[in-house]
C-alpha positions in Angstrom: 8.9 33.3 -115.2 8.1 37.0 -114.8 8.1 38.6 -111.4 5.1 40.3 -109.8 6.8 43.7 -110.6 7.2 42.8 -114.3 3.5 41.7 -114.4 2.5 45.0 -112.9 4.5 46.9 -115.5 2.9 45.1 -118.4 -0.7 45.2 -117.1 -3.0 47.1 -119.4 -4.1 50.5 -118.3 -7.8 50.9 -117.1 -10.2 51.7 -119.9 -12.3 54.8 -119.3 -15.8 53.9 -118.3 -14.9 50.3 -117.4 -16.0 49.0 -114.0 -13.5 49.9 -111.3 -13.2 51.5 -107.9 -13.7 55.0 -109.2 -16.7 54.0 -111.4 -18.3 52.0 -108.5 -17.9 55.0 -106.2 -19.8 57.2 -108.7 -22.6 54.7 -109.0 -22.9 54.5 -105.3 -23.0 58.2 -105.1 -25.8 58.2 -107.6 -27.7 55.6 -105.6 -27.3 57.8 -102.5 -28.8 60.7 -104.3 -31.7 58.6 -105.5 -32.3 57.3 -101.9 -32.4 60.9 -100.6 -35.0 61.8 -103.2 -37.1 58.7 -102.4 -36.9 59.6 -98.7 -38.0 63.1 -99.5 -41.0 61.8 -101.4 -41.9 59.4 -98.6 -41.8 62.3 -96.1 -44.0 64.4 -98.5 -46.4 61.5 -98.8 -46.6 61.2 -95.0 -47.4 64.9 -94.7 -50.3 64.5 -97.1 -51.5 61.4 -95.1 -51.6 63.6 -92.0 -53.9 66.0 -93.8 -56.1 63.1 -94.9 -56.2 61.9 -91.2 -57.6 65.3 -90.2 -60.3 65.3 -92.9 -63.7 64.8 -91.1 -65.1 62.9 -94.0 -62.7 60.0 -93.2 -64.0 59.0 -89.8 -63.9 55.5 -88.2 -61.7 52.7 -89.5 -59.2 54.1 -92.0 -58.4 51.0 -94.1 -59.6 51.2 -97.7 -58.5 48.0 -99.5 -60.3 48.9 -102.7 -58.3 52.1 -103.1 -55.1 50.3 -102.2 -55.8 47.7 -104.9 -56.5 50.4 -107.5 -53.2 52.1 -106.6 -51.2 48.9 -107.0 -52.9 48.0 -110.3 -52.1 51.5 -111.6 -48.5 51.4 -110.6 -47.9 47.9 -112.0 -49.5 48.9 -115.3 -46.7 51.6 -115.7 -43.9 49.5 -114.2 -40.9 48.6 -116.4 -37.4 47.5 -115.8 -35.6 44.7 -113.9 -37.2 45.3 -110.5 -39.7 42.4 -109.8 -43.3 43.4 -109.8 -43.8 41.6 -106.5 -41.2 43.9 -104.9 -43.3 46.9 -106.0 -46.3 45.4 -104.3 -44.3 44.7 -101.1 -42.9 48.3 -101.0 -46.4 49.8 -101.3 -47.9 47.4 -98.8 -45.5 48.8 -96.2 -46.2 52.3 -97.3 -50.0 51.7 -96.8 -49.3 50.2 -93.4 -47.2 53.2 -92.5 -50.0 55.5 -93.6 -52.4 53.7 -91.3 -50.0 54.2 -88.4 -50.1 58.0 -89.1 -53.9 57.9 -89.2 -54.1 56.2 -85.8 -53.0 52.6 -86.4 -54.9 49.3 -86.4 -54.6 45.9 -84.8 -55.3 42.7 -86.8 -56.9 39.7 -85.2 -55.9 36.5 -86.9 -57.4 33.0 -86.8 -54.2 31.0 -86.6 -56.1 27.7 -85.7 -55.2 25.2 -83.0 -52.1 24.4 -85.0 -50.1 27.3 -86.4 -51.2 28.0 -90.0 -49.9 30.4 -92.7 -52.6 32.9 -91.9 -50.5 35.0 -89.5 -47.8 35.2 -92.1 -50.3 36.2 -94.8 -51.6 38.9 -92.4 -48.1 40.2 -91.8 -47.3 40.2 -95.5 -50.4 42.2 -96.3 -50.6 44.6 -93.3 -47.0 45.3 -92.7 -44.2 44.3 -90.4 -45.1 46.8 -87.6 -48.8 46.2 -87.4 -49.9 44.5 -84.2 -51.3 41.0 -84.7 -53.4 39.1 -82.2 -53.6 35.3 -82.8 -56.6 33.3 -82.0 -57.6 29.6 -82.2 -60.9 30.0 -84.1 -62.8 32.6 -86.2 -65.3 33.3 -83.3 -62.4 34.6 -81.1 -61.0 36.7 -83.9 -64.4 38.3 -84.6 -64.9 38.9 -80.9 -61.8 41.1 -80.9 -63.6 43.3 -83.4 -66.7 43.4 -81.3 -64.7 44.4 -78.3 -62.8 47.0 -80.2 -59.4 45.4 -79.4 -58.9 44.9 -83.2 -60.1 46.7 -86.2 -59.9 43.8 -88.8 -59.9 40.0 -88.6 -58.1 37.6 -90.9 -60.1 34.4 -91.2 -59.8 31.1 -93.2 -61.8 30.8 -96.4 -65.5 30.1 -96.0 -66.6 26.5 -95.7 -69.8 24.5 -94.9 -68.6 23.1 -91.6 -69.2 24.7 -88.2 -65.8 26.6 -87.9 -65.7 27.6 -91.5 -69.3 28.9 -91.3 -68.2 32.2 -89.7 -69.8 33.9 -92.7 -73.3 33.2 -91.4 -73.0 35.9 -88.8 -71.8 38.6 -91.2 -74.0 41.4 -92.5 -76.4 41.1 -89.6 -76.7 42.1 -86.0 -76.3 45.3 -84.1 -72.7 45.8 -85.3 -72.5 44.6 -88.9 -69.4 42.9 -90.1 -68.4 42.6 -93.7 -65.7 40.9 -95.9 -63.5 43.7 -97.2 -60.5 41.9 -98.8 -59.0 38.6 -99.9 -55.4 37.5 -99.1 -52.9 37.1 -100.6 -53.2 40.1 -102.9 -50.9 38.6 -105.4 -52.1 35.1 -106.4 -49.0 33.5 -107.8 -46.8 32.4 -104.9 -43.0 32.0 -105.0 -41.1 29.4 -103.0 -41.0 30.1 -99.3 -43.9 32.6 -99.3 -47.0 31.8 -97.1 -49.5 29.7 -98.9 -53.3 29.4 -98.6 -56.0 32.0 -98.7 -57.7 34.2 -96.2 -60.4 36.8 -96.0 -60.4 40.1 -94.1 -63.4 41.1 -92.1 -64.2 44.6 -90.6 -67.1 46.8 -89.5 -66.9 48.8 -92.8 -68.2 47.9 -96.2 -65.7 47.1 -99.0 -64.8 50.0 -101.3 -64.8 49.4 -105.1 -61.6 48.9 -107.0 -63.1 48.5 -110.5 -62.4 44.7 -110.5 -64.2 43.2 -107.6 -66.2 40.2 -106.4 -69.1 40.4 -103.9 -70.7 38.1 -101.4 -74.5 37.7 -100.8 -76.3 35.4 -98.5 -79.8 34.1 -98.1 -82.0 31.3 -96.7 -83.7 28.6 -98.7 -85.7 25.5 -97.9 -83.6 22.3 -97.8 -85.4 20.9 -100.9 -83.9 23.5 -103.2 -80.7 22.1 -105.0 -77.5 24.0 -105.7 -78.3 23.8 -109.4 -81.7 25.4 -108.8 -80.2 28.1 -106.6 -77.6 29.0 -109.4 -80.4 29.1 -111.9 -82.5 31.5 -109.7 -79.4 33.7 -109.3 -78.8 33.8 -113.1 -82.5 34.7 -113.7 -82.1 37.6 -111.2 -79.1 38.9 -113.1 -76.2 37.7 -111.0 -73.1 36.0 -112.4 -72.5 33.6 -109.6 -69.2 31.8 -108.9 -68.6 29.6 -105.9 -71.5 28.7 -103.6 -71.5 27.4 -100.0 -74.6 25.8 -98.4 -74.9 25.2 -94.6 -77.8 23.4 -93.0 -79.4 25.4 -90.2 -81.5 22.7 -88.5 -84.1 20.9 -90.5 -86.1 23.9 -91.7 -83.7 25.8 -93.8 -80.3 26.2 -95.5 -78.1 29.3 -95.3 -76.4 30.0 -98.6 -73.4 32.1 -99.4 -72.7 33.0 -103.0 -69.7 34.8 -104.6 -70.8 37.0 -107.5 -69.2 39.4 -110.0 -68.9 42.9 -108.7 -69.7 44.4 -105.3 -73.4 44.5 -104.3 -75.2 47.0 -102.1 -78.4 46.5 -100.1 -80.3 48.7 -102.6 -79.5 46.4 -105.5 -82.9 45.6 -107.1 -81.6 42.2 -108.1 -81.6 41.0 -104.5 -85.4 41.2 -104.5 -85.7 39.2 -107.7 -84.0 36.0 -106.5 -86.7 33.3 -106.4 -87.0 30.6 -103.9 -85.8 32.5 -100.8 -87.0 32.2 -97.2 -86.8 35.9 -96.4 -84.7 38.7 -97.9 -81.2 38.2 -99.2 -78.4 40.2 -97.5 -75.0 41.5 -98.4 -71.8 40.4 -96.6 -69.2 42.3 -98.5 -66.7 41.5 -101.1 -63.1 42.0 -102.2 -60.8 43.4 -104.9 -59.7 40.6 -107.3 -56.0 39.7 -106.4 -53.2 40.5 -108.8 -51.9 37.9 -111.1 -48.2 38.7 -110.5 -45.6 36.1 -111.4 -42.8 35.5 -108.8 -39.3 36.5 -109.9 
């Protein structure tokens, strides 16, 4: 049996370029240099955001979910290599959140429900780890935060036809108009352990276009008009309708919410061409279509 000394004497010499302490040190030094460059670029980006914050044309609430969506789609279209696409989304979501801090910050009101739901986690994932989040038991309380000015955006459960899920009936109307501006999560395919479910973001601004969007319009009809007839009337007016929600408002009318292709503005001539309405249709916002990014 050879001794440890003999084994050391016959061990092969390290091959140039093979993994080892020296090579690992060089790789770490290279990573340090890259980290410094990344940090330099982040500081440069922050300086530009400061200039944007001072631009008088960008007054009021600073969030622009359509532009954020466009940036992420552009980056993912050029992305290659081993880094998961979802990691790129996460990095830039924190960058967007940091930019909003520079521009004055924002608070998010979340409808967590009487029992804790995934909506607070969805809000945190989207709006960043440092963004203040106020939790509420129902949508009305979250929307009241916006009305009081104690929050700039509200994260609400998906629309429904029951009383609590009918929060959408108050949007697009009133002295301080509220609109849907985004849908969460922004990447649709969820990995294990990530918050599940869906949510919508509401604010006092209108959604900005991202080139791939869906809009919401609402209107009143008589109770005798069926969903099939409503969809037919929308198609005749030129709308490509998707999901539809119908809520009875007493015995005299129904309030209808429809998701359509593309954002719609109040001047859209098609709104006046929808047959069978009790009054004029109104717009309650829309959202950038979420990314179809596979989990790693």
